[in-house]
C-alpha positions, 0 to 999 in steps of 0.5 A: 765510531770505528775510528774512535774505537780504534783510537781507544784501543791504540791508547789502551795498548800504549798504556799496557805497554808502558805498564809492562815496561815499568814491570820489567824494569822493576823486576830487573832492579829487584833481581839485580839487588839480589846479585843476579847477573845476565847469564851468570850465577847467584849466591845461595843467599839469593837463591833462598829468596828466589820464588819456586819454579824459577830456573836458577844457576847457583854457586856454593860450597857443599856442606853436608847431606840433608836427611830432614827438614832441619837435619843435615849430616856433616860427617858419617854420611848415609845417603847420596840422594841430596846435598846441602849447599851454602855460601860459607864452606864451614856453615852449620846453620841449616837456615843458611843452606839450600838443599839440592836433590841429586837425581840418579845420574849425579849420585855416583860423582857428587853424592857424599856417601860415596865421595866424602872428600867433596865436603867443602868443595865449591860447585855450580848447580843449574836447576829449578827452585823447588822445596826439598824436605819442605826446605828451600831447595833446588830440584830438576838439576840439569847441570852440576860442575866443580867451580874454580877456587879463588887460587885458580884451582879446580876440583881435579887439579888444585890444592884441597879446599878443606875448611874445617876446624881440625887444624885451627891450632896450627894456624899462623905457624911454620917450620918446626912449630908447625910440624910439632903442632900438626903432630899433636893434632894427628897423634894418638889415632885409633890403631888397627891390627894388621889383619884388619888392614885387609878390610880397611884397604878394600874400603879406602882404595875402592875403584870408583868405577867398580865397587867390587875392585881396588886400585893398585898403587904402582901399576894402576890396575883394578883388581878384585877386592878379594884377590889378596894374599901372597901369591904371584897374581894377588895384591898385598899390603905395601908399606909406602914408608918401607917398614925396614926404615925404622924396623917397625914391621907390622906392629900396631902403629906405624906398621898398620897405619893405613895412611901409608898402606896401599894395595899393590901387586905382590910382585911389584911390592917385592920389586920395590922392597925398601928402596928410597924414592928418586928418579931414574933407572930402568923401566919396570914392565909390571908397572908401566911408567915406573923406574928403578935401580939399586937404591931408588924407586920412581912410581908412575906420574899419576901417583907421585904426589900421593906417594910424597904426601904419604911420606910427609904424613909419616914424618910428622905423625911419628916424632919419637914421643911416647916410645914411638919411632922418630921418622925423618926424610933425608935428602939422599938415597941409600938411607938406613935406620928411621930415614927415607929419601929423597926429600927434594924429589918428593917435594917436586912430585908433590908439586907436579901431581896435586891432590885429587878426589881419590886422595881426598876421599881416601883421607875422609874414609880413614878419618871417619871410619878407621883411624880418626886422624887426617893427612895434613898434606892432602888437606893443606898442600901448602904445609909442605913448603912451610915445614920443609 
């Protein structure tokens, strides 16, 4: 009987093993049908149908902040506690989004209230499928990272991935037609008084590492938000498009447009004066990496692209209609009147120093909280070559 019993056990073991093999192959087939790959990632659509408790690696686009089971903020963000992610960067249907709970270690870098410029960015989330706000979600996140886009860029060194409808009227255009279309899109912004610019810059140029400070454009120093004024050790309001190039002063409009107003050291601002932008000259010791001579100013490498994109914005925003100035970029230095140079160098700087998260965030803050208009060359860096 013992031999027979052992034989029966062996037969039963083989039967159980076959059932297990069939189950495993069936599970692999089901997961493969939903796009899961070994050691790879799945889409948001696949994650929505993945059972709770499953460890997942999901790639998708940030599309908002969930604040309820069927409510997602897609502007004017009020929280850093979660993200809504979808397969389409322009998704508006909550049912096609998955909610990602952000634990404290991820909120500063990925929360949209502090980083609205991340809207539309592609990310990878490693965590556990678990409902959030009673909606399909991912909790217990172990890793968050920015994902390279189709053009090979990443969240730190590529062009913007802005995908909203703001520029839809400019689609398919180039040259003068594109410039005029962009002008119509960004024209008629909400204008600030020059005194209100102080508070605006405290917000737009806040140091991401120290919320009590602002980052100064040319020197790169982190300075107390309230050490502003006209004294030597203060910071003040630099007009990147020098206000004498058009003689607009500090009047509402070009004189208070915070897309080109930045905090700078008082002494550095004074040294730059109304110089055109070009390369070369003597080192300026108060702003490391900065060079200047009698007719030009070369900022440090980290903000060369920032400067160029501000100048491109001004040349498109102010086109001479409705009694405004017609600002133009010249390809020489020593300019006067409503001209500023030097175009060929600014284009080089634009390419050498691509859009970064600080610029994207600044653009979002200006759009959402102050002027209601955007800098097109932050959102679409390719517009520079298409116009100039």
